[in-house]
C-alpha positions as CSV (number, residue, x, y, z in Angstrom):
1,M,18.7,13.4,10.4
2,N,15.8,15.3,11.7
3,M,13.3,13.3,13.6
4,N,10.6,15.8,13.1
5,D,11.0,16.0,9.3
6,T,8.6,13.7,7.3
7,R,11.0,13.0,4.5
8,D,14.0,12.2,6.7
9,L,11.8,9.8,8.6
10,L,10.5,8.1,5.5
11,W,14.1,7.7,4.2
12,L,15.0,6.1,7.6
13,A,11.8,3.8,7.6
14,G,12.6,2.7,4.0
15,G,16.3,2.0,4.9
16,L,15.1,0.0,7.8
17,Y,12.8,-2.1,5.6
18,G,15.8,-2.6,3.2
19,V,17.9,-3.9,6.1
20,A,15.1,-6.2,7.1
21,F,14.9,-7.5,3.4
22,V,18.7,-8.0,3.2
23,I,18.8,-9.9,6.6
24,G,15.7,-12.0,5.6
25,L,17.5,-13.1,2.4
26,F,20.8,-13.7,4.1
27,K,19.0,-15.9,6.7
28,T,17.2,-17.7,3.9
29,F,20.1,-18.4,1.6
30,K,23.0,-18.4,3.9
31,V,22.7,-19.0,7.7
32,N,20.1,-19.4,10.3
33,W,21.7,-18.1,13.4
34,S,19.7,-17.7,16.4
35,I,20.9,-14.2,16.9
36,I,19.3,-12.9,13.7
37,R,16.2,-15.0,13.9
38,M,14.0,-12.3,15.0
39,A,16.1,-9.6,13.3
40,P,13.8,-9.0,10.3
41,F,10.6,-8.8,12.2
42,L,12.1,-6.4,14.9
43,T,13.6,-4.2,12.1
44,I,10.3,-4.1,10.1
45,S,8.5,-3.4,13.4
46,L,11.0,-0.4,14.1
47,G,10.6,0.8,10.6
48,F,6.8,0.7,10.9
49,L,6.9,2.9,14.1
50,I,9.1,5.4,12.3
51,H,6.8,5.3,9.2
52,T,3.9,6.0,11.4
53,R,5.5,9.1,13.0
54,A,6.3,10.3,9.5
55,L,2.7,10.2,8.4
56,Y,1.6,11.5,11.5
57,I,3.9,14.6,11.3
58,R,2.7,15.1,7.6
59,G,-0.8,14.7,8.8
60,L,-0.3,17.7,11.3
61,D,1.1,19.7,8.4
62,V,-1.8,19.1,5.9
63,H,-4.6,19.0,8.8
64,G,-5.9,15.5,7.8
65,C,-4.9,12.0,6.5
66,P,-1.8,12.6,4.3
67,L,-3.1,11.7,0.8
68,G,-2.7,14.8,-1.2
69,N,0.1,13.9,-3.5
70,T,1.8,10.9,-5.0
71,L,4.3,10.3,-2.3
72,E,1.8,10.5,0.4
73,R,-0.5,8.0,-1.2
74,V,2.3,5.6,-2.0
75,Q,3.7,5.9,1.5
76,F,0.1,5.4,2.9
77,I,-0.2,2.2,0.9
78,L,3.0,0.9,2.0
79,W,2.2,1.7,5.7
80,S,-1.1,-0.2,5.2
81,L,0.8,-3.2,3.6
82,I,3.1,-3.4,6.7
83,L,0.4,-3.2,9.0
84,A,-1.6,-5.9,7.4
85,F,1.7,-8.1,7.7
86,L,2.1,-7.4,11.2
87,I,-1.6,-8.3,12.0
88,L,-1.3,-11.5,9.9
89,R,1.9,-12.5,11.5
90,I,0.1,-13.0,14.8
91,V,-1.8,-16.0,13.2
92,W,0.6,-16.9,10.5
93,R,4.2,-16.9,11.5
94,L,5.9,-16.7,8.1
95,D,9.0,-14.4,8.2
96,L,9.6,-14.8,4.4
97,L,6.3,-12.9,3.8
98,G,7.9,-10.2,6.0
99,S,11.0,-10.2,3.7
100,F,8.8,-9.7,0.5
101,C,6.7,-7.1,2.2
102,A,9.9,-5.2,3.5
103,G,11.7,-5.5,0.0
104,L,8.5,-3.9,-1.8
105,S,8.3,-1.1,0.8
106,F,11.9,-0.3,0.6
107,C,11.9,-0.2,-3.1
108,A,8.6,1.7,-3.7
109,G,9.2,3.9,-0.8
110,W,12.7,5.2,-1.7
111,L,11.7,5.4,-5.3
112,S,8.8,7.7,-4.3
113,L,11.3,9.7,-2.4
114,L,13.6,10.2,-5.3
115,F,11.4,12.3,-7.3
116,P,10.6,15.8,-5.9
117,G,7.6,16.2,-8.2
118,F,5.8,13.4,-6.3
119,D,6.0,15.5,-3.1
120,S,4.3,18.8,-4.1
121,K,4.0,21.1,-1.1
122,Y,0.4,21.9,-1.6
123,W,-0.1,22.7,2.0
124,L,2.1,25.8,1.7
125,L,-0.4,27.5,-0.7
126,A,-1.4,30.9,0.9
127,D,-5.2,30.1,1.0
128,Y,-4.7,26.5,2.1
129,Q,-6.8,25.5,5.1
130,K,-7.1,21.5,5.0
131,L,-6.8,18.7,2.7
132,F,-10.4,17.4,2.7
133,S,-13.4,19.7,2.8
134,S,-15.4,17.0,4.6
135,P,-14.5,14.2,7.1
136,W,-16.7,11.9,4.7
137,I,-14.2,12.3,2.0
138,E,-11.4,11.7,4.3
139,L,-12.9,8.6,5.5
140,H,-13.6,7.4,2.0
141,A,-9.9,8.2,0.7
142,S,-8.3,6.5,3.8
143,I,-10.3,3.5,3.6
144,A,-9.7,3.2,-0.2
145,I,-5.9,3.6,0.2
146,F,-6.0,1.0,3.0
147,S,-7.7,-1.5,0.7
148,Y,-5.0,-1.0,-1.7
149,G,-2.4,-1.8,1.0
150,I,-4.4,-5.1,1.4
151,F,-4.4,-5.8,-2.3
152,S,-0.6,-5.2,-2.3
153,L,-0.2,-7.8,0.3
154,L,-2.5,-10.1,-1.9
155,S,-0.1,-9.5,-4.9
156,I,2.8,-10.6,-2.7
157,V,1.0,-13.7,-1.5
158,C,0.1,-14.4,-5.3
159,A,3.8,-14.0,-6.3
160,M,4.8,-16.5,-3.6
161,Y,2.3,-18.9,-4.9
162,L,3.7,-18.7,-8.4
163,I,7.1,-19.4,-7.1
164,Q,5.9,-22.4,-5.3
165,R,3.8,-23.6,-8.2
166,K,6.8,-23.3,-10.4
167,A,9.0,-25.4,-8.0
168,L,6.3,-28.1,-7.8
169,L,6.0,-28.4,-11.6
170,K,9.6,-28.7,-12.1
171,R,10.1,-30.6,-9.0
172,K,13.1,-28.6,-8.1
173,F,13.1,-27.2,-4.8
174,N,15.5,-24.5,-3.8
175,K,16.1,-22.8,-0.5
176,L,13.3,-20.1,-1.3
177,S,10.6,-22.6,-2.3
178,S,11.3,-24.9,0.6
179,L,10.6,-22.0,3.1
180,L,7.3,-21.2,1.5
181,P,4.1,-22.5,3.0
182,P,2.2,-25.2,1.3
183,I,0.6,-24.1,-1.9
184,H,-2.9,-24.6,-0.8
185,N,-2.3,-22.4,2.4
186,L,-1.1,-19.6,0.0
187,E,-4.2,-20.0,-2.2
188,Y,-6.5,-19.9,0.9
189,A,-4.5,-16.8,2.3
190,A,-4.9,-15.1,-1.1
191,F,-8.7,-15.7,-1.1
192,R,-9.1,-14.2,2.5
193,L,-6.9,-11.2,1.6
194,L,-9.2,-10.6,-1.5
195,L,-12.3,-10.9,0.6
196,I,-11.0,-8.3,3.1
197,G,-9.6,-5.8,0.3
198,T,-13.0,-6.1,-1.5
199,L,-14.9,-5.3,1.6
200,C,-12.8,-2.3,2.4
201,L,-13.0,-1.0,-1.1
202,T,-16.8,-1.6,-1.0
203,L,-17.1,0.4,2.1
204,S,-15.0,3.2,0.6
205,I,-17.2,3.4,-2.4
206,V,-20.4,3.5,-0.2
207,V,-18.9,6.3,2.0
208,G,-17.8,8.2,-1.1
209,G,-21.2,7.7,-2.9
210,M,-23.0,9.2,0.1
211,H,-20.9,12.4,-0.2
212,W,-21.1,12.4,-3.9
213,V,-24.8,12.3,-4.0
214,H,-24.9,15.8,-2.1
215,H,-21.7,17.2,-3.6
216,P,-21.2,15.8,-7.2
217,E,-19.2,18.9,-8.0
218,Y,-16.3,17.8,-5.8
219,V,-15.7,14.6,-7.8
220,T,-14.4,14.5,-11.3
221,S,-15.9,12.1,-13.9
222,T,-12.5,10.5,-14.5
223,K,-12.2,9.6,-10.7
224,L,-15.7,8.3,-10.5
225,F,-15.2,6.2,-13.7
226,I,-11.7,4.8,-12.6
227,S,-13.0,4.1,-9.0
228,L,-16.1,2.3,-10.1
229,I,-14.1,0.1,-12.7
230,L,-11.5,-0.9,-10.1
231,W,-14.2,-1.8,-7.7
232,I,-16.1,-3.7,-10.3
233,G,-12.9,-5.5,-11.3
234,Y,-12.2,-6.8,-7.8
235,C,-15.8,-7.7,-7.2
236,I,-15.7,-9.7,-10.4
237,L,-12.4,-11.2,-9.4
238,F,-13.8,-12.2,-6.0
239,F,-17.0,-13.7,-7.6
240,L,-14.8,-15.8,-10.1
241,R,-12.6,-17.0,-7.2
242,Y,-15.6,-17.8,-5.0
243,T,-17.3,-19.8,-7.6
244,N,-13.9,-21.5,-8.5
245,I,-14.3,-20.3,-12.2
246,L,-10.8,-18.6,-11.6
247,F,-8.2,-20.2,-9.5
248,G,-4.5,-21.2,-9.3
249,S,-1.9,-19.5,-11.3
250,K,-4.5,-17.5,-13.5
251,F,-6.2,-16.1,-10.4
252,S,-2.7,-15.0,-9.0
253,K,-1.7,-13.4,-12.3
254,V,-5.0,-11.6,-12.6
255,S,-4.7,-10.4,-9.0
256,I,-1.2,-9.0,-9.5
257,A,-2.1,-7.4,-13.0
258,L,-5.3,-5.7,-11.3
259,F,-3.2,-4.3,-8.6
260,L,-0.7,-2.9,-11.0
261,I,-3.6,-1.2,-12.9
262,A,-4.9,0.2,-9.6
263,M,-1.4,1.7,-8.9
264,M,-1.0,3.2,-12.3
265,S,-4.5,4.9,-12.1
266,M,-3.5,6.6,-8.7
267,G,-2.7,9.8,-10.4
268,F,-6.2,10.1,-11.8
269,L,-7.9,9.6,-8.5
270,N,-7.8,13.3,-7.3
271,S,-11.1,15.2,-6.2
272,K,-11.8,18.6,-7.8
273,E,-9.8,21.3,-6.1
274,K,-10.5,25.0,-6.0
275,T,-8.6,26.8,-8.7
276,V,-5.6,28.8,-7.3
277,S,-4.4,31.9,-9.2
278,Q,-0.9,31.6,-10.5
279,D,0.2,34.7,-8.7
280,V,-0.9,33.4,-5.3
281,P,2.2,33.5,-3.2
282,I,3.5,30.5,-1.3
283,Q,4.0,30.7,2.4
284,G,7.5,31.1,3.0
285,E,8.1,33.2,0.0
286,L,6.2,36.2,1.6
287,K,8.6,39.1,2.2
């Protein structure tokens, strides 16, 4: 295990999230020993610190916020998810939410590491200088990806809401549903997360728009179209929820579906890059 290698650190962070998830489930369904009461939170916190170091090291490699390939974007979203959970836990002590977040971070994080094609070493190109040509683009991208982290937490809360609602309708409360907060608290938390995520995404669109006005050649029409569609989608969702036109299980299902659409569109949200000749050597291959 190389503590200065990004991928090794990401494997370790994902493993710690997995341990936190297993301990959380074990505590939920089996026992509630005091010795493991704080174990999930401490394990998630340690995983977050290692996750942060991994992204920091990759940021030094790419000379910017590491958002240049699929692996980096997925890992940054998961990092944002865990950060949002750690902040929310200060005001909302719910370890079960941490178990859900840890489980998602473990599965998605390790899955992204399993495919080498997700981690293209673009920074090793001979003429590579830095990932973003402008600090405004970097700010736009980082805020947008952070908003996706908030929306991923929103999806988890919505999933918890659906579990609690199903238990209430069937009047069959198992160990899992009994540990969930009241259903109205989950709906309130979902609305707040939607508000925060939509504000962050709006700020990202504004910052990106300021750069696009002066340099439209750096933005593909596909990226512009998808970004605006996702932003409009979340704005409509917020309006429908704010006016109580869409709420309850329908709101939760739409929130989860919209987040899945946002994740599937990640591969299309690349800015235009300078064309690199096929015969340009890669650093490390030079003789």
